N, C-alpha and C positions, 0 to 999 in steps of 0.2 A: 625478380625478373626486371630486365632492363627495357626501357622504352626509348624510341628515337627522340622524343621530345620530353624534356624534364621541366616541371614547373618551378619557378623561383619562389619557394615557400619559406625561405629563411626569415624574411621580414615579417610575414604573417605569424610565424611561430613566435618570434621575439615579441611582437605586439600582444599576442595571447598571454605570454608570460608576464608582460608588464601589467596587463589588466588583472591578472591573478594577484600580482604583488600589491597593487593598489587596493584591491578588495581585501586582501589579507592583512592590511594595516589595521582593520577593524574587526573582520570576521575571523573567528577561530574554527578550524575544521570546515565542514560542509563542502568538501572538495568536489564530491559528486555533483551537487547542485550547481556549483560555479562552472564546472566543466560543461554540463549540459546547457546552461544558460548561454555560454559563449558559443557552443556548437549551434544552438538555435539562432543566435544572432548572425552567424556566418551563413546559415542555411535559409535565412530570410523567413523565419517562422515565428509563431507565437507560443507562449509557455504558460501552463497552469501549474501553480505551486500549491501543494496541499500539505498541511502539517498543523499540529496543535499550536496554540498561541505561544509566543515567546521563543521560537526557534530561528529567528532572524530571516523569515521569509520576505517581509516588506523591506527590511533594512538592506538585504543583499541586493534586491532588485533596484533600490535607490542608489546603491553604491555602483552597481554596473552602469546605470544611467550616467553617473557622474564621471565615469572614465571615458565617456563619449562626448564629444564636442557638438552636442545636438540639443534640440528643444525637448525637455522633459515635462510631463504632466502627470498628476496623480488624481484619481477619481475614487472617492470613498462611496462604495455602493450602499445604499440604504433602502428600506422597504418603500419609501415615498419618492424615490428618484424616478424621474420621468425621462423618456427617450430624448426629449428636447434638451434636458439638462446635460446630456452626454454629447449629442450630435451637434446641437446649436438650433437656433430658431430665427425666424424673420421678425424684424423690429421695424416699426414705422418711423421714418425720419421726417420730422416736421419741416426741416429745412428744404428738403428735396421733394416732399409730398410723395414719397415712394417707400417701399419696403426694402430693407437691407438685411442681408443674412449676417447674423453674428455667430461666428464659429464657436463650437463647444470645446470642451477640453480634450476631446478625442483628436483634434487637429494638432498633433505633435509628432515628433519622431519616435519617441519612446513613451508609452502610456502605461502607467502602473494602475491596475484596477484592484483596489483592496476589498477583500471579502465579496467576490463577484456573485456568490450565491445568496447575498442578502437582498438583492433587487428582484422584483416580480418579473414574470415571463416577458411582458411587453418591452421592458427595458433591456433584458438580456437579448431579446430578438433584434433590438436596434443595432447590435454588434455584428450580426450575421454578414451584412454586406461589406462593412468597413474592414472586417478581418480577412474576408476572402478576396475582395476586389480592390481593397485600398481606396475606396471612394465612398462618399455619402451622397445619397440622392434625396433632396428636399425640393418641394414645389416644382417637380418635374425636371430639375437640373442636377446633373452629376457633378460633384466637386471632389477632384482628386486630392488625396493626401500627399504631402511631400515625402519623397523617399529619403532615407530609409524609414520604414514604419514597423514598429513591433509592439505587441501587447503582452505585458506580463501580468497575469491575474493570480490572486491568492484566494485560498478558501480554507476554512476550518472544517475537518471531517467529523469532529466529535459533536459540536454544538448544532442542534437541529431547530431550536426555538428561533422563529423569525427568519428562517432560511427557505430558499426555493431551489429545488434540484435543477441542475443545468440540463437542458435538453440534449439529446444525442447529436443533433445537428450542430449544436455549438461546440460540444466536446470534440467533434471531429475536426473542427477548425483549429484546434490547438495542436501544434506539432509534437510537443512533449506534455506529459503530465508527470511532474517531479514530485515524489513523496519524500518529505523531510522528516527525519527522526530526531531523537534527542542526541545531544553530544555525548561522547565517552566521558569517563571520569577524569582522565588526563586533560581532555579538551575543556571540561568545565572548570577544572582548577586553573588552567591557563586563562580562561575568560575572567575569573575572579581576580587573578593576579594582575592582568592587563588593565582592567577597569577599576582596580583599587588605586592605581596611580593617578595623581592629578593630571588633568588635561590629557586623558586617555585617548579621546577621539582625535585621530590625526586627519589632516586635510587630504582629500583624495584628488589627485591630479588627473586631468584629461589627457589621454594618450592616443585616442583614435578619432580622426576627423570623418565626417560623412563620406567624403570623396574616397578616402582610404577604405572605408568599410565596403562601399560599392565595388571597388577594385578587388578586394579580397573575396567578395561573393562571386565575382566572375572567375577568379582562380579556382574557387571551390567547385564550381560547375564543370571546370575542365579536368577534375580528378578522374582517373581512369577506373572503370569498373568492368571486370571480365564478365563475359557472357554467362559463365557457370555461377557467378555470384548473383547476377540478375535472376537466374533461375532459382537460386537458393532463397532470395527474397520473395519471389512469387510463390514458391512452394510453402514457405512459412506462413504467408498471408492466406493462402488457400486452405491451410490446415485449420485455421480459425473458423472457416465456413463449413467445414466437413467434420465437425466434432460434436458428439451428442451432449457434451458438457457445456457447450456454448450456444446460447439462444440467438445472439446476433454476432456475426463475424465482422472482421475489419474490411473496409472498403478499399478500392484502388488508391485512394488518397493516402492510405497507410503504407502501401507499397512504395509510392513516390516519396513519402516521408522517410522511410527506412533507407532508401537509396540516397536521398539528398543529405541526411544527417550523418550517414556513414561516410560520405564524401567529406563533410566538415570535420568529423573526428580524425579521419586520415590526414587531412591538411593540417590540423592542429598538432599532429604528431610528426609533421614534417615529411609525409609521404604523399606522392602524387598518384597513388593507387590504393584501392580499398582491399581490406583483408576480411575474412570471415569474423575475426574478433571485433572489428569495427562495427559490423552489423549486429553482433551479439550485444555489444555495449549499449546500443540504442534501442534494442528490441522491446525492453520493458517499458521505458518511458513513452515509446511510440504506440505501443499496442494496448497498454493497461486500461486506458479510458475509451478505447474504441471497440471493445468486446463486451457483450452482456452475458453473464452466466445463466445457466438454466436454474429455475427455482430450486431444483433438488440439490444442485451443487452449492447454491448459496446457503441452504439450510444445513449442509454438511460443514459449513465454515471454510469452503475452498475459496481462494481469492483469484483475481485475474492474474496476478504475478505468478501463482502456483501453476496455473494452466499454461502461461507463456513459457515458463521455465521448463515445463514438461515437454512442450512442443519442440523447444530448442534442443533438449536432450535427446529426443527420439529422431530428430531430423539429421540426416547424414551431412557432415560438414565437408564442403568441397575443398579440395586441395590442388 
Protein backbone atom coordinates (compact mmCIF):
# COMPACT_ATOMS: atom_id res chain seq x y z
CA UNK A 1 0.00 0.00 0.00
CA UNK A 2 1.31 3.45 -0.95
CA UNK A 3 1.18 6.43 1.38
CA UNK A 4 1.42 10.11 0.53
CA UNK A 5 4.41 10.64 2.84
CA UNK A 6 7.22 8.13 3.04
CA UNK A 7 9.73 8.11 5.88
CA UNK A 8 13.44 8.22 4.98
CA UNK A 9 14.39 5.02 6.81
CA UNK A 10 17.48 4.10 4.80
CA UNK A 11 19.89 5.65 7.31
CA UNK A 12 18.12 3.97 10.24
CA UNK A 13 18.24 0.57 8.57
CA UNK A 14 21.93 0.97 7.69
CA UNK A 15 22.74 1.94 11.29
CA UNK A 16 20.89 -1.12 12.59
CA UNK A 17 22.97 -3.33 10.29
CA UNK A 18 26.15 -1.63 11.51
CA UNK A 19 25.18 -2.32 15.13
CA UNK A 20 24.57 -5.97 14.28
CA UNK A 21 27.92 -6.22 12.52
CA UNK A 22 29.78 -4.72 15.48
CA UNK A 23 28.08 -7.07 17.97
CA UNK A 24 28.66 -9.97 15.55
CA UNK A 25 32.41 -9.46 15.87
CA UNK A 26 32.14 -11.17 19.26
CA UNK A 27 28.71 -12.81 19.55
CA UNK A 28 27.92 -15.91 17.49
CA UNK A 29 24.23 -16.44 16.78
CA UNK A 30 21.66 -15.04 19.24
CA UNK A 31 20.12 -13.10 16.34
CA UNK A 32 16.68 -12.99 17.94
CA UNK A 33 18.02 -11.42 21.14
CA UNK A 34 20.05 -8.83 19.22
CA UNK A 35 17.08 -7.88 17.01
CA UNK A 36 14.81 -7.44 20.01
CA UNK A 37 17.40 -5.41 21.92
CA UNK A 38 17.71 -3.01 19.00
CA UNK A 39 13.91 -2.83 18.62
CA UNK A 40 13.58 -1.96 22.32
CA UNK A 41 16.27 0.69 21.93
CA UNK A 42 14.34 2.30 19.05
CA UNK A 43 11.03 2.00 20.93
CA UNK A 44 12.48 3.63 24.08
CA UNK A 45 11.87 0.67 26.38
CA UNK A 46 13.62 -1.54 28.91
CA UNK A 47 14.52 -5.21 28.47
CA UNK A 48 14.71 -8.21 30.80
CA UNK A 49 16.93 -11.03 29.50
CA UNK A 50 16.46 -14.46 31.03
CA UNK A 51 18.71 -17.43 30.39
CA UNK A 52 21.04 -19.93 32.01
CA UNK A 53 24.60 -18.80 32.84
CA UNK A 54 27.09 -18.59 30.00
CA UNK A 55 24.82 -17.79 27.04
CA UNK A 56 26.22 -14.24 26.59
CA UNK A 57 23.35 -12.27 28.16
CA UNK A 58 25.59 -9.77 29.95
CA UNK A 59 28.19 -9.69 27.18
CA UNK A 60 25.62 -8.87 24.50
CA UNK A 61 24.17 -6.04 26.59
CA UNK A 62 27.66 -4.60 27.15
CA UNK A 63 28.48 -4.82 23.44
CA UNK A 64 25.24 -3.06 22.51
CA UNK A 65 26.20 -0.26 24.90
CA UNK A 66 29.63 -0.02 23.25
CA UNK A 67 28.02 0.60 19.86
CA UNK A 68 26.39 3.73 21.33
CA UNK A 69 28.33 6.89 22.07
CA UNK A 70 26.67 7.21 25.49
CA UNK A 71 27.39 6.85 29.21
CA UNK A 72 27.21 3.18 30.26
CA UNK A 73 26.85 1.87 33.80
CA UNK A 74 26.74 -1.64 35.22
CA UNK A 75 25.17 -2.60 38.55
CA UNK A 76 25.70 -6.06 40.04
CA UNK A 77 22.64 -6.77 42.17
CA UNK A 78 23.35 -8.59 45.43
CA UNK A 79 21.21 -9.45 48.49
CA UNK A 80 22.81 -6.67 50.55
CA UNK A 81 22.38 -3.93 47.92
CA UNK A 82 20.47 -0.91 49.24
CA UNK A 83 18.28 1.52 47.22
CA UNK A 84 20.76 4.34 47.90
CA UNK A 85 23.51 2.20 46.32
CA UNK A 86 21.53 2.37 43.07
CA UNK A 87 19.86 5.78 43.12
CA UNK A 88 22.39 7.83 45.06
CA UNK A 89 22.40 9.56 48.43
CA UNK A 90 22.90 12.93 50.11
CA UNK A 91 26.40 13.47 51.53
CA UNK A 92 27.37 16.27 53.92
CA UNK A 93 29.92 18.68 52.46
CA UNK A 94 32.05 20.12 55.25
CA UNK A 95 33.27 22.96 53.00
CA UNK A 96 29.80 24.29 52.28
CA UNK A 97 28.15 22.96 55.48
CA UNK A 98 25.35 21.56 53.37
CA UNK A 99 24.16 18.25 51.98
CA UNK A 100 24.97 17.45 48.35
CA UNK A 101 23.35 14.70 46.33
CA UNK A 102 25.79 12.15 44.97
CA UNK A 103 24.35 10.40 41.94
CA UNK A 104 24.17 6.61 41.94
CA UNK A 105 25.08 4.36 39.00
CA UNK A 106 21.49 4.54 37.70
CA UNK A 107 22.36 8.01 36.35
CA UNK A 108 23.57 6.85 32.96
CA UNK A 109 22.19 6.51 29.44
CA UNK A 110 22.35 2.72 29.35
CA UNK A 111 22.29 0.74 32.59
CA UNK A 112 23.04 -2.98 32.77
CA UNK A 113 21.59 -4.61 35.90
CA UNK A 114 23.17 -8.02 36.28
CA UNK A 115 21.10 -10.68 38.09
CA UNK A 116 18.29 -8.31 39.01
CA UNK A 117 16.49 -11.01 41.00
CA UNK A 118 19.33 -11.22 43.54
CA UNK A 119 18.33 -8.01 45.33
CA UNK A 120 15.54 -7.78 47.94
CA UNK A 121 12.15 -6.20 47.26
CA UNK A 122 13.01 -2.73 48.58
CA UNK A 123 15.93 -2.38 46.16
CA UNK A 124 13.87 -3.68 43.25
CA UNK A 125 11.12 -1.20 44.17
CA UNK A 126 13.64 1.64 43.89
CA UNK A 127 13.61 1.05 40.13
CA UNK A 128 9.85 1.60 39.71
CA UNK A 129 9.96 5.37 39.33
CA UNK A 130 13.20 5.60 37.37
CA UNK A 131 12.11 3.00 34.80
CA UNK A 132 8.68 4.50 34.20
CA UNK A 133 9.23 8.24 34.63
CA UNK A 134 12.97 8.54 33.92
CA UNK A 135 13.51 10.42 37.16
CA UNK A 136 14.66 9.84 40.73
CA UNK A 137 12.93 11.56 43.65
CA UNK A 138 15.04 12.00 46.79
CA UNK A 139 14.61 14.48 49.65
CA UNK A 140 11.47 15.77 47.96
CA UNK A 141 13.29 16.74 44.77
CA UNK A 142 12.83 15.09 41.37
CA UNK A 143 16.04 14.59 39.39
CA UNK A 144 15.58 13.82 35.71
CA UNK A 145 17.84 11.31 33.98
CA UNK A 146 19.52 12.39 30.75
CA UNK A 147 17.93 10.97 27.60
CA UNK A 148 18.28 8.46 26.14
CA UNK A 149 17.79 6.11 29.09
CA UNK A 150 17.51 2.33 28.90
CA UNK A 151 17.72 -0.48 31.45
CA UNK A 152 18.84 -3.95 30.40
CA UNK A 153 18.45 -6.48 33.21
CA UNK A 154 19.49 -10.13 33.32
CA UNK A 155 18.34 -13.01 35.47
CA UNK A 156 18.93 -16.74 35.79
CA UNK A 157 15.67 -18.76 35.73
CA UNK A 158 17.18 -21.94 37.15
CA UNK A 159 18.98 -20.93 40.33
CA UNK A 160 16.62 -20.06 43.19
CA UNK A 161 19.13 -19.88 46.07
CA UNK A 162 19.45 -16.29 47.26
CA UNK A 163 17.03 -14.87 44.69
CA UNK A 164 13.87 -12.77 45.00
CA UNK A 165 11.02 -13.01 42.51
CA UNK A 166 10.38 -9.79 40.60
CA UNK A 167 6.99 -8.23 41.45
CA UNK A 168 4.42 -7.97 38.68
CA UNK A 169 4.51 -4.16 38.82
CA UNK A 170 8.19 -4.21 37.93
CA UNK A 171 7.86 -6.89 35.26
CA UNK A 172 5.22 -4.76 33.57
CA UNK A 173 7.76 -1.94 33.22
CA UNK A 174 9.93 -4.07 30.97
CA UNK A 175 9.05 -3.68 27.31
CA UNK A 176 10.43 -7.14 26.46
CA UNK A 177 11.30 -10.30 28.30
CA UNK A 178 13.79 -12.10 26.09
CA UNK A 179 14.44 -15.79 26.75
CA UNK A 180 17.87 -16.90 25.59
CA UNK A 181 18.59 -20.54 24.84
CA UNK A 182 21.70 -22.58 24.10
CA UNK A 183 23.51 -22.14 20.77
CA UNK A 184 23.15 -24.76 18.05
CA UNK A 185 25.93 -27.28 17.39
CA UNK A 186 27.26 -25.29 14.42
CA UNK A 187 27.19 -22.07 16.42
CA UNK A 188 29.04 -23.69 19.32
CA UNK A 189 31.72 -24.98 16.97
CA UNK A 190 32.06 -21.46 15.53
CA UNK A 191 32.40 -20.06 19.05
CA UNK A 192 35.23 -22.49 19.80
CA UNK A 193 36.98 -21.79 16.50
CA UNK A 194 36.68 -18.01 16.91
CA UNK A 195 37.96 -17.87 20.48
CA UNK A 196 40.64 -20.47 19.83
CA UNK A 197 42.49 -17.83 17.84
CA UNK A 198 44.82 -15.42 19.67
CA UNK A 199 43.41 -11.93 20.23
CA UNK A 200 39.94 -13.22 19.45
CA UNK A 201 38.08 -10.30 21.08
CA UNK A 202 37.84 -7.50 18.53
CA UNK A 203 37.33 -3.86 19.37
CA UNK A 204 33.75 -2.63 19.10
CA UNK A 205 33.23 0.68 17.33
CA UNK A 206 30.65 3.25 18.34
CA UNK A 207 28.20 3.75 15.46
CA UNK A 208 25.29 5.66 17.01
CA UNK A 209 25.26 9.02 18.79
CA UNK A 210 22.52 10.02 21.28
CA UNK A 211 21.19 12.72 18.92
CA UNK A 212 20.87 10.16 16.12
CA UNK A 213 19.06 7.73 18.38
CA UNK A 214 16.55 10.36 19.48
CA UNK A 215 15.99 11.24 15.80
CA UNK A 216 15.41 7.57 14.92
CA UNK A 217 12.93 7.23 17.77
CA UNK A 218 10.94 10.13 16.36
CA UNK A 219 10.92 8.38 12.97
CA UNK A 220 9.70 5.15 14.56
CA UNK A 221 6.79 7.01 16.17
CA UNK A 222 5.73 8.17 12.69
CA UNK A 223 5.47 4.62 11.30
CA UNK A 224 1.89 4.07 10.12
CA UNK A 225 -0.44 1.53 11.75
CA UNK A 226 -3.75 0.78 10.04
CA UNK A 227 -6.93 0.90 12.15
CA UNK A 228 -7.60 -2.81 11.64
CA UNK A 229 -4.14 -3.62 13.04
CA UNK A 230 -4.83 -1.50 16.13
CA UNK A 231 -7.98 -3.58 16.60
CA UNK A 232 -5.90 -6.74 16.11
CA UNK A 233 -3.58 -5.66 18.95
CA UNK A 234 -6.52 -4.77 21.18
CA UNK A 235 -8.26 -8.10 20.52
CA UNK A 236 -5.05 -10.02 21.28
CA UNK A 237 -4.59 -8.28 24.62
CA UNK A 238 -8.29 -8.62 25.44
CA UNK A 239 -7.99 -12.37 24.89
CA UNK A 240 -5.46 -12.57 27.71
CA UNK A 241 -8.08 -11.12 30.08
CA UNK A 242 -10.91 -13.44 29.03
CA UNK A 243 -9.21 -16.80 29.22
CA UNK A 244 -9.83 -19.39 31.91
CA UNK A 245 -6.21 -20.52 31.68
CA UNK A 246 -4.89 -17.06 32.57
CA UNK A 247 -5.16 -15.77 36.13
CA UNK A 248 -3.86 -12.27 35.34
CA UNK A 249 -4.16 -10.73 31.88
CA UNK A 250 -2.06 -8.08 30.17
CA UNK A 251 -2.57 -4.37 30.90
CA UNK A 252 -3.11 -1.50 28.43
CA UNK A 253 0.64 -0.91 28.76
CA UNK A 254 1.04 -4.22 26.91
CA UNK A 255 -1.13 -2.92 24.04
CA UNK A 256 1.02 0.19 23.75
CA UNK A 257 4.16 -1.95 23.90
CA UNK A 258 2.90 -4.16 21.07
CA UNK A 259 2.14 -1.14 18.91
CA UNK A 260 5.41 0.70 19.61
CA UNK A 261 7.66 -2.33 19.17
CA UNK A 262 5.86 -3.40 16.00
CA UNK A 263 6.61 0.08 14.64
CA UNK A 264 10.28 -0.36 15.55
CA UNK A 265 10.45 -3.76 13.83
CA UNK A 266 8.83 -2.32 10.71
CA UNK A 267 11.34 0.55 10.65
CA UNK A 268 14.24 -1.88 11.11
CA UNK A 269 12.95 -3.72 8.04
CA UNK A 270 12.85 -0.49 6.05
CA UNK A 271 9.05 -0.07 6.04
CA UNK A 272 7.04 2.93 7.21
CA UNK A 273 3.97 0.81 7.91
CA UNK A 274 3.24 -2.10 10.25
CA UNK A 275 2.14 -5.56 9.08
CA UNK A 276 0.53 -8.38 11.10
CA UNK A 277 3.88 -10.22 10.97
CA UNK A 278 5.55 -7.35 12.83
CA UNK A 279 3.00 -7.67 15.64
CA UNK A 280 3.39 -11.44 15.77
CA UNK A 281 7.19 -11.14 16.00
CA UNK A 282 6.99 -9.07 19.20
CA UNK A 283 3.92 -10.74 20.76
CA UNK A 284 5.85 -13.33 22.79
CA UNK A 285 8.53 -11.06 24.31
CA UNK A 286 5.91 -8.38 25.06
CA UNK A 287 3.29 -10.65 26.66
CA UNK A 288 5.13 -13.60 28.25
CA UNK A 289 6.01 -11.72 31.46
CA UNK A 290 2.76 -9.80 31.69
CA UNK A 291 0.37 -12.72 32.13
CA UNK A 292 0.00 -15.15 35.03
CA UNK A 293 -1.24 -18.66 34.39
CA UNK A 294 -3.88 -20.30 36.51
CA UNK A 295 -2.49 -22.81 39.06
CA UNK A 296 -4.10 -25.68 37.14
CA UNK A 297 -2.29 -24.80 33.90
CA UNK A 298 1.01 -24.36 35.73
CA UNK A 299 0.63 -27.85 37.20
CA UNK A 300 0.01 -29.19 33.70
CA UNK A 301 3.32 -27.71 32.58
CA UNK A 302 1.77 -25.17 30.24
CA UNK A 303 3.94 -22.08 29.68
CA UNK A 304 3.00 -18.47 28.97
CA UNK A 305 4.53 -18.85 25.50
CA UNK A 306 2.22 -21.80 24.79
CA UNK A 307 -0.83 -19.72 25.67
CA UNK A 308 0.25 -16.68 23.68
CA UNK A 309 1.01 -18.85 20.64
CA UNK A 310 -2.45 -20.39 21.02
CA UNK A 311 -4.08 -16.97 21.12
CA UNK A 312 -2.18 -15.88 18.00
CA UNK A 313 -3.20 -19.06 16.19
CA UNK A 314 -6.88 -18.68 17.00
CA UNK A 315 -7.08 -14.93 16.31
CA UNK A 316 -7.99 -14.02 12.75
CA UNK A 317 -5.13 -12.24 10.99
CA UNK A 318 -6.28 -8.98 9.38
CA UNK A 319 -5.29 -8.43 5.76
